[in-house]
N, C-alpha and C positions, 0 to 999 in steps of 0.2 A: 372221242379224239378230237373231231373236228369242230366239236361243240366247244369243249374246251379252248383250244385255239381261236376260235371265234370271239370269247369270252375275253380272251388275252390281248387280242387285237383292239378291241373295242375299248379295254381299259386305256391301252396305250394312246389310243387316237383321243380319248378323254384327257389323259394327262397333256397330252401336247397341245390340246386345243386348252387347256387352261394355261399352259407357260405361254404360248404368244397370242392371248388374250388382251383386251383393255388393261388397264390399272385400277385397281380395285377403285381408286380416288375416281377415276372417272365413269364408274359404273351406277347409273340410278338405281336405287330398290326397287324390284322386280314383283307385282302381285303375286300369291303363291300359283302356280301352275299357268298361268295369264302366257308369262313369256313380256309381259308389259309392266313397267312402273305404274303402281296405285296412285290414285289420284293424292298429292298432298295439301296439307292448308295452314296457313299463315295469317297471324292478325296483327292489326298495326292501326292505331289511333281509331278502334273500335269499330274496322272493315275487315271482314275475314274474305281473304281470296284463295282460289283452290284452283290448281292446274292440275290437268290430266295430264301432261306431260312436259318437260322441260321445255320452255319458250326458247324460240331460236332466233328472236328479233327483238332484242330488248332496246330500249332509249333509255337511256338516264337523262336527267335534267335539272342534275347541280353536281357543284365537283364533289361533294361526299359521295351520292350516289356510284357516280363514275369510277371514285377510286375503288370502291368498295368492291365494282364488278372485274377492273383492272386485276385487283390483289387476290381475287378469286378465279384469274384468267379466262373471262368470261368475254374477252374481245371479239372470237369468232363468231359469236351467237349477239354481238350488238349491230343495230342498225343504226345507230346514230347517238348522239350524245351531245350535251349544251352547256352552257353556263360555268365560265371556271372562274375563281375566285383569284386564282393566283396559278404558278406556273403545276404542271402535272411532274411530280416527281422522277428523277432521270430514268429509275428503275423501272417504270413503267412508260415511259416516252415513245418507245417504237410499238409497244400494243396501244396505246391511245392513237398513235398519228394513223394505226391502220383501222382507225373506226371513224364514221363519217361523220364531221361537226356542222350540226342544223343551223345553229346560230351562235353569234356571241354571247347572247343573251338567252330568253326564252324564246322558241322559235314561234311562228304563226301558225294556229292550228291546222292551216291546210297544211304548211309544210311539214309538220309533225306527222299527220295523218298518211301525207302522201311517203313517208318511210316506210307505210306498212308494218307498222310496231304491232307484235303479239303480247308486250308486255311493258307496263311505263313504272318505273321507280328514280321517286325524288327525295330529295332531303328537307324540301319544306313545301307547306299546305298550298302557298301560294301557286305551285303548278300544277294544281287541280281545282282551276277556277274555270267561268267561261272565257275569259281572254287567252287561256293558254291551252291546255290539255282537256277543259270539262272536268267534271265532277268524274268522281271514280264509279259511281253509280251508274252512270251515263256511259262510260267507259265499256265496264261491264258488257252492258247490255248490246255493243257492237261487237262482244266477243275479245275487247282489249283489258287482261287483267292489269293491275298494279300495285304496288307498297309504298308507304310513305313513311319515312324513319319517324320511329317513336318518337323521337327526341322533336320533330316536326310539326305536331300533331296541334290543328287550329287550338282543340280546347284544350287549356292548359293541364286540367286533372287527368290527361290522357297519358300526359310525358310522364316518362320514368323519372327517377330520382337519376341523377348522372352518377354514371360509374363505370369503370372500365367492362364490370360485368355486363350491363346493358348496353355498348356498343358491342361486345362478344354476341349477345343474344340477335343484336339486327343481322350481325354478320353470319348468324346461324341459319337465320330464317331465308336469305336469299341462296344462301348457301343449298339450304332442303328444297328449296322451288326448280332451282337449275341442277341438284342430283349432284353435288359435289362437297357434301358434308365434309370428307375428312381434308380438304384444303382449308375449310375454317377452322376445323379441331388442332390443325398445323400450326397455324397463324394465331390462335389463341393461345396454344403452348409456349410458342417463340415469344410471345409479348407478355407471357405472364414471367419467363424468364429473365426478360429484359428488365422490368420494374422491380423482381426482384433485387436484381443487382445495382439500381438506382438506387433504390431504398438504402440498399449498404453501403452508397460511396456517400448520399445525404450531403451533395456538394452545398446545396441550399441552409444547410443547419446556420440558424442566428442571424439569418438575413431576414428584410422586411422587404418584400418587393412589391411594386404595382406594376400590374398588367394592364398594359394603355392599347386600347382595342383601335379607337379613332376618336376623332373629332376634336374640337379646339374650343369653341366658346365653352361647352360643357361636357369635358372628355367622358366617352364610354369605357369601362373600365372592367376589369375582372374581378366579380362577384363571389359568393360564398357555394352558389351550388352548380355550377357550370364546368365545361373545359378546362380555364386557368386556375380553377381552385383543384381539379384532378392533377393537374400537371404541377403544380406547385407540392401539392402536399406528395406526390411522387418523389420530387427531388427531396423534402422536408425543409423548403423556404415559407416562410411567413407572408400571407398576402394582406397587405395593410387595409384593403376591403372585404376581406374574408367574411365578417359578420352581417353584412349587406344580402338580403336573399336574391334569388335567380342566379341565373349564369354571368349578366351583365347587368350593369347597372351606372346611369348618369350622375357623377357628382361633380362637386365645386371643385376649383381648381386651389381654393382658398382649404382646404380638405385635403389636398394633395400636399402642399406646401408644408402644413401643421405636422402630416407624417414625416416629411422628407426621406423617403424609401433610400435604401443602400443601393438598389438595383432597377429597371427598370425593362420589362420584356414588353416589345415591340412587335404588334401583329402587323404583317406585311400583307396588305391586300393590292389588285390593284386598282382598286378606287380610294385607298387610301394608303400609299407605302410607307413603311417605317423612316424612309428617307428624308418624308414631308413631315413626319412628329418628331425626326429630331431637329430638323431645320426650326420649327414651331419654339421647340423648349431652349432652341440656344438663343433665339432672338427675343424671348420673352424675357422683361427686368427682373420680374422674378422669379419664375421656374427655371433659367439660367444657374440662377445659384443653389438651386439642390444638388445634394451631395453627390448622386448620382448621375448628375448630366455633371457638374463640374470633375467628376472621376471617369466620364463617359463608361461608367456601368452600365452599358445596354447590350440586353440580347434580344437577336431581331427571329422571330419565328413566322414562317408562314403561315396566313388566316386559316390555311385546311386544314394547320398542325395544332389548332387551338377550339376545334369545335370537336364535339365528341363525336368519333368516327375511327375507320380503320388507321389514320395518322397520328393519332393523339399520342400513344405512347413513343413513337418517333418524336413529337411534339418534345414530349419529356425528356428524352435522353439527349433533344439539344439542347434543352435548358440548361441541363445539369451538367455539360460540356462546355455550356458559356458561363453559367456561374464559377463551375472550378477553375475557368481561365482568369475571371474578374477577382475570386478571392480564393486562390491556392490555397490549400490545406497541407500539411506536413503527412 
């Protein structure tokens, strides 16, 4: 009888422990019988990174990387961040403000190392140069692992075709490193649902759209294989420069005038605001006569919502809403 009661007590304790433990989403996978998580590996831009345990002092070096980290709820494991292109979304404002900002742009190497990072995550290869953090190989030899967004690989042959799935794959890699895979899965599920709803609305159907990123002498526009094209496809709009290769291309204003777009999507960045672009269009004697300019058919999108990343689906929703207001349908 005593042995039976003891067994029952053990089962009860086990059940209570299961009820009061941490949520499953926050529990990293453990190696069988070890009580510790097995090492995990992820690869990007030809480099494989292996971590024995989830990093606890992450530093993000571009806004895209920072937003992935915040989306995954990693702010308590961040030792620093740097380099914003525009404002962090309101939903992550409090989390972002809890993380030390090392620099407005890239921090000096000494300041970066002073933050004692154990993992660096960047969106662009420019972060992993001798002028900034150093090469990924050098960092690894010093015990600091890293991840570079596949969209930012220095070798264009290593950059995956732009797609929402590629965005989710990157999100999944970071979630795997930090042991929060269920959070990435939940984001992917929500964004798939959102994109499905946008496709059904097709707010851009029948509209010829110019995606104006930056520049005045020769404008940089959204081409056929990047974030702008993914967004315009998601809302059913036609990109007037969708036949051009790459994510963005410099074109002539003559080509823009010849296409005479129905609407213009304007990227809003700290280094080239949407209002500055509108002012330029308004004051140019030829461009001011474009249909989209005369009709004030402008949709403003934060730059961070125009690049392949965790906010791109939000950019599609913003463009859908904007085009819907400009050209309401029954």
